[in-house]
C-alpha positions as CSV (number, residue, x, y, z in Angstrom):
1,M,-46.3,71.3,-15.4
2,Q,-48.8,71.1,-18.2
3,K,-49.4,67.5,-19.4
4,S,-48.1,66.8,-22.9
5,T,-50.5,65.3,-25.5
6,K,-47.6,63.7,-27.4
7,Q,-47.0,60.0,-27.4
8,P,-43.5,58.8,-26.4
9,D,-41.1,57.5,-29.0
10,W,-40.4,53.8,-28.6
11,D,-36.7,54.4,-29.0
12,D,-36.8,56.8,-26.1
13,L,-38.4,54.1,-24.0
14,R,-35.7,51.6,-25.1
15,F,-33.1,54.0,-23.9
16,F,-35.0,54.5,-20.6
17,L,-35.0,50.7,-20.0
18,E,-31.3,50.4,-20.7
19,V,-30.5,53.1,-18.1
20,V,-32.7,51.3,-15.6
21,R,-30.9,47.9,-16.3
22,A,-27.4,49.2,-16.6
23,G,-27.7,51.5,-13.5
24,T,-26.0,54.5,-15.1
25,A,-26.3,56.4,-18.3
26,S,-22.7,55.8,-19.1
27,A,-23.1,52.0,-18.8
28,A,-26.3,52.2,-20.9
29,A,-24.4,54.1,-23.6
30,R,-21.8,51.4,-23.8
31,R,-24.5,48.7,-24.1
32,L,-26.3,50.7,-26.8
33,G,-23.2,51.6,-28.7
34,V,-23.8,55.4,-28.4
35,D,-22.3,58.2,-26.4
36,Y,-23.4,59.5,-23.0
37,T,-25.0,62.7,-24.5
38,T,-27.2,60.7,-26.8
39,V,-28.6,58.7,-23.8
40,A,-29.1,61.9,-21.7
41,R,-30.9,63.6,-24.6
42,R,-33.2,60.6,-25.1
43,I,-34.1,60.6,-21.4
44,R,-34.7,64.3,-21.4
45,T,-36.9,64.0,-24.5
46,L,-38.9,61.2,-22.8
47,E,-39.4,63.2,-19.6
48,E,-40.6,66.2,-21.6
49,T,-43.0,64.1,-23.6
50,L,-44.5,62.6,-20.4
51,S,-44.2,65.8,-18.4
52,A,-42.6,63.7,-15.6
53,L,-39.3,63.4,-13.9
54,L,-38.1,59.8,-14.4
55,F,-34.7,59.9,-12.8
56,D,-33.0,61.9,-10.0
57,K,-29.6,62.7,-11.5
58,S,-26.5,63.4,-9.6
59,R,-22.7,63.0,-10.0
60,S,-22.4,60.7,-7.0
61,T,-25.4,58.3,-7.5
62,G,-26.0,58.6,-11.2
63,F,-29.5,58.1,-12.5
64,T,-31.9,57.0,-9.7
65,L,-35.5,56.1,-10.5
66,T,-38.2,58.5,-9.2
67,P,-41.7,57.2,-8.2
68,D,-42.9,58.1,-11.7
69,G,-39.9,56.3,-13.3
70,Q,-40.6,53.2,-11.2
71,Q,-44.2,53.2,-12.4
72,L,-43.1,53.4,-16.0
73,V,-40.7,50.5,-15.9
74,S,-43.3,47.7,-16.0
75,H,-45.3,49.4,-18.7
76,A,-42.1,49.9,-20.8
77,E,-41.1,46.3,-20.3
78,A,-44.6,45.1,-21.4
79,M,-44.3,47.2,-24.5
80,E,-40.8,45.8,-25.2
81,G,-42.1,42.3,-24.9
82,A,-45.1,43.0,-27.1
83,M,-42.8,44.6,-29.7
84,Q,-40.4,41.7,-29.7
85,A,-43.2,39.2,-30.0
86,A,-44.8,41.1,-32.8
87,C,-41.5,41.2,-34.7
88,E,-41.2,37.5,-34.4
89,Q,-44.7,36.9,-35.9
90,V,-44.5,39.6,-38.6
91,S,-41.1,38.6,-39.8
92,G,-42.3,35.0,-40.2
93,T,-40.0,33.6,-37.5
94,G,-42.8,31.3,-36.3
95,S,-41.4,28.8,-38.8
96,A,-37.7,30.0,-38.8
97,L,-37.0,31.5,-35.4
98,S,-34.2,34.1,-35.2
99,G,-32.7,36.6,-32.8
100,L,-30.4,36.5,-29.8
101,V,-30.9,34.6,-26.5
102,R,-28.5,35.2,-23.7
103,I,-28.2,32.5,-21.0
104,G,-26.6,33.1,-17.6
105,C,-25.6,30.0,-15.7
106,T,-23.0,28.6,-13.3
107,E,-19.5,28.0,-14.5
108,A,-19.4,24.2,-14.6
109,F,-23.0,23.6,-15.8
110,G,-22.6,26.2,-18.5
111,S,-19.3,24.7,-19.8
112,Y,-20.2,21.0,-19.5
113,F,-24.0,20.9,-20.2
114,V,-25.4,24.2,-21.6
115,I,-22.7,24.8,-24.3
116,P,-22.9,21.2,-25.8
117,E,-26.7,21.4,-25.8
118,M,-26.8,24.8,-27.4
119,V,-24.5,23.6,-30.2
120,A,-27.1,20.9,-30.9
121,F,-30.0,23.4,-30.6
122,Q,-28.4,25.6,-33.3
123,D,-28.3,22.6,-35.6
124,R,-32.1,22.9,-35.6
125,Y,-32.4,26.6,-35.2
126,P,-29.4,28.1,-37.0
127,N,-30.8,31.6,-37.0
128,I,-30.9,31.9,-33.2
129,A,-27.7,33.4,-31.8
130,I,-26.8,32.2,-28.3
131,D,-24.7,34.0,-25.7
132,V,-23.8,31.6,-22.8
133,L,-22.4,33.3,-19.7
134,P,-20.9,30.5,-17.5
135,V,-19.8,32.7,-14.6
136,P,-19.1,32.0,-10.9
137,H,-21.8,34.4,-9.8
138,F,-25.5,35.2,-10.3
139,V,-26.6,37.2,-13.3
140,S,-29.5,39.6,-13.0
141,L,-32.7,39.1,-15.0
142,S,-34.1,42.4,-13.8
143,R,-31.2,44.3,-15.4
144,R,-31.4,42.1,-18.5
145,E,-27.8,40.8,-18.0
146,A,-29.4,37.6,-19.5
147,D,-32.7,36.5,-20.9
148,I,-32.6,33.1,-19.2
149,A,-30.9,32.4,-15.8
150,I,-30.0,28.9,-14.5
151,T,-29.4,29.2,-10.8
152,L,-28.8,27.1,-7.7
153,E,-31.7,28.7,-5.9
154,R,-35.3,29.5,-7.0
155,P,-35.7,33.3,-7.3
156,A,-37.3,34.5,-4.1
157,R,-39.4,37.2,-5.8
158,G,-40.0,38.9,-9.1
159,P,-42.2,38.6,-12.2
160,Y,-40.4,35.4,-13.5
161,V,-41.4,32.2,-15.1
162,C,-39.5,29.7,-13.1
163,S,-39.3,25.9,-12.8
164,K,-36.9,23.3,-11.4
165,L,-34.5,22.2,-14.2
166,C,-32.8,19.2,-12.6
167,D,-31.1,17.7,-9.6
168,Y,-27.3,17.0,-9.8
169,T,-24.9,15.2,-7.5
170,L,-21.5,16.3,-6.2
171,A,-19.1,13.7,-4.8
172,L,-15.6,13.5,-3.3
173,Y,-12.7,12.9,-5.8
174,A,-9.0,12.4,-5.8
175,T,-6.3,11.1,-8.1
176,P,-5.2,7.4,-7.8
177,D,-1.7,8.6,-7.1
178,Y,-2.9,10.7,-4.2
179,L,-4.8,7.8,-2.7
180,A,-1.9,5.4,-3.1
181,S,0.3,7.8,-1.2
182,Q,-2.1,8.1,1.8
183,A,-3.5,5.7,4.4
184,V,-6.5,3.8,3.0
185,I,-9.8,5.7,3.5
186,H,-12.5,3.4,4.7
187,T,-14.8,5.8,6.6
188,R,-15.4,9.5,7.0
189,S,-13.3,9.6,10.1
190,D,-10.3,8.5,7.9
191,L,-10.6,11.9,6.1
192,N,-9.3,13.7,9.2
193,G,-5.9,15.3,8.5
194,H,-6.4,15.3,4.7
195,R,-6.2,18.5,2.7
196,F,-9.2,19.7,0.7
197,I,-9.7,22.1,-2.1
198,N,-12.6,24.4,-1.4
199,Y,-14.5,27.6,-2.2
200,V,-13.5,30.9,-0.6
201,D,-16.2,31.0,2.0
202,D,-16.8,34.7,2.2
203,L,-16.8,35.0,-1.7
204,A,-19.1,32.1,-2.5
205,F,-22.1,33.5,-4.4
206,S,-24.5,31.0,-2.8
207,A,-24.8,29.2,0.5
208,Q,-25.6,26.1,-1.6
209,L,-21.8,25.9,-2.5
210,L,-20.7,25.6,1.1
211,Y,-21.1,21.8,1.3
212,L,-17.6,20.8,2.4
213,D,-18.3,21.7,6.1
214,E,-21.6,19.8,5.8
215,L,-20.0,16.6,4.4
216,V,-16.6,16.7,6.2
217,P,-16.9,18.8,9.4
218,G,-13.5,20.4,10.4
219,A,-12.0,19.9,6.9
220,T,-8.9,22.1,6.3
221,S,-8.3,23.8,2.9
222,A,-4.8,24.8,2.0
223,L,-6.0,25.9,-1.5
224,R,-9.3,27.7,-2.2
225,S,-10.9,29.2,-5.3
226,T,-14.1,30.9,-6.3
227,S,-14.0,28.8,-9.5
228,V,-15.1,25.2,-9.4
229,L,-13.2,24.5,-12.7
230,A,-10.1,25.8,-10.9
231,Q,-10.8,23.4,-8.1
232,Y,-11.1,20.6,-10.7
233,Q,-7.7,21.5,-12.1
234,A,-6.2,21.7,-8.6
235,V,-7.3,18.2,-7.6
236,L,-5.8,16.8,-10.8
237,Q,-2.4,17.8,-9.4
238,G,-2.7,14.9,-6.9
239,R,-2.1,16.9,-3.7
240,A,-5.6,17.1,-2.1
241,L,-9.2,16.0,-2.2
242,A,-12.1,18.0,-3.7
243,I,-15.9,17.8,-3.9
244,L,-16.9,18.2,-7.5
245,P,-20.0,17.9,-9.7
246,C,-20.2,14.4,-11.0
247,F,-21.0,15.7,-14.5
248,V,-17.5,17.3,-14.4
249,A,-15.4,14.6,-12.7
250,A,-17.1,11.2,-13.2
251,G,-16.1,10.9,-16.8
252,D,-12.4,11.8,-16.1
253,P,-10.3,8.6,-15.8
254,R,-7.6,10.7,-13.9
255,L,-10.0,10.9,-10.9
256,V,-11.7,8.3,-8.7
257,P,-14.5,8.8,-6.3
258,V,-13.7,8.6,-2.6
259,L,-16.3,7.0,-0.3
260,P,-18.8,6.9,-3.1
261,G,-22.4,6.9,-1.9
262,D,-21.3,8.2,1.6
263,V,-19.7,11.5,0.8
264,S,-22.0,13.1,-1.7
265,V,-24.7,15.8,-1.9
266,V,-27.5,16.6,-4.2
267,R,-28.3,20.1,-5.3
268,Q,-30.8,21.6,-7.8
269,F,-30.7,23.9,-10.8
270,W,-33.6,26.3,-11.5
271,I,-34.4,27.9,-14.9
272,S,-36.0,31.3,-15.0
273,Y,-36.9,34.1,-17.4
274,S,-38.8,37.3,-17.1
275,E,-42.6,37.1,-17.4
276,D,-42.6,39.7,-20.2
277,L,-40.4,37.3,-22.4
278,R,-43.0,34.5,-22.2
279,R,-44.3,35.5,-25.7
280,L,-40.9,35.3,-27.3
281,K,-40.7,31.9,-29.0
282,R,-36.9,32.0,-29.2
283,V,-36.7,32.3,-25.4
284,T,-39.3,29.7,-24.6
285,G,-37.8,27.4,-27.2
286,V,-34.4,27.5,-25.6
287,A,-35.9,27.0,-22.1
288,A,-37.9,24.0,-23.3
289,W,-34.9,22.5,-25.0
290,L,-32.7,22.8,-21.9
291,T,-35.5,21.4,-19.7
292,E,-36.1,18.4,-22.0
293,R,-32.4,17.7,-22.4
294,A,-31.8,17.9,-18.6
295,R,-34.5,15.2,-18.1
296,A,-32.9,13.1,-20.8
297,N,-29.5,13.4,-19.0
298,E,-30.8,12.8,-15.5
299,A,-28.5,9.8,-14.9
300,Y,-25.5,11.8,-16.1
301,L,-26.3,14.7,-13.9
302,L,-26.9,12.5,-10.9
303,G,-23.6,10.6,-11.5
304,T,-25.3,7.3,-12.0
305,G,-24.9,6.9,-15.7
306,P,-22.9,7.9,-18.8
307,A,-23.4,11.2,-20.5
308,L,-26.0,11.3,-23.3
309,A,-25.1,12.8,-26.6
310,P,-26.8,16.1,-27.3
311,G,-30.1,15.3,-28.9
312,I,-32.9,16.6,-31.0
313,L,-36.4,17.4,-29.6
314,A,-39.3,15.7,-31.3
């Protein structure tokens, strides 16, 4: 095939990246707000411009990257990052940042920490729109499901800017009525025979969540859920014990800690974003805000002090 001398259209490359991230042309079309034929036409035009087959296309597997397509991804993402950074500078957003930042995070941390902090962040940067995805599963940075991910584990690989965000503590909680109806719990051995609320083991999205067996070996769970907030609501019913993040449960007067200091575990949150977003001030600004506020709220997250009001960075 004769090589083309034409330069690819940036919009065609944008459609290419959406297909890569969405996994199928149909899903990319939904994300872009166009129909399937538009996506297919854009991909076909890009392939003709580059004189290269970028996807193997089939009814069963959809659009699968070819070796040429795989090589193009990093270049297209670099162009995307440069374009976004240029738009920030040219539009004068260095002094008035704007645009959208999407944050993927765990359910409880997103609801109890990220959301309040982003409300405070928007007091200072009202032109930055924030999508917070507090979901009980991981989000994919490579597929651009989010710009920033807050996870229980450090990404094992990938072109990411990553740092430890904070430690947090989980402890054992129950209602006072539940404890009053049971034999007094003095030691861990006294927990034998109690019911616990727990995760569904085979559906837990991280091994870091399987701490009940670590803290209370042999514990039985009559009620399980993939949602920590559902577990929180369940323990409030006064029929069982549950291990919950202190930043969720410690401030609730309807719950009391059981064997505090003995039955507890410390976990970490990590904050990451793609290397090609490093130049976007709105992304780095949100990441810096969350990092600073996590440090300021260290006692709250560790369960050793009260929550701090959302603050303002200097």
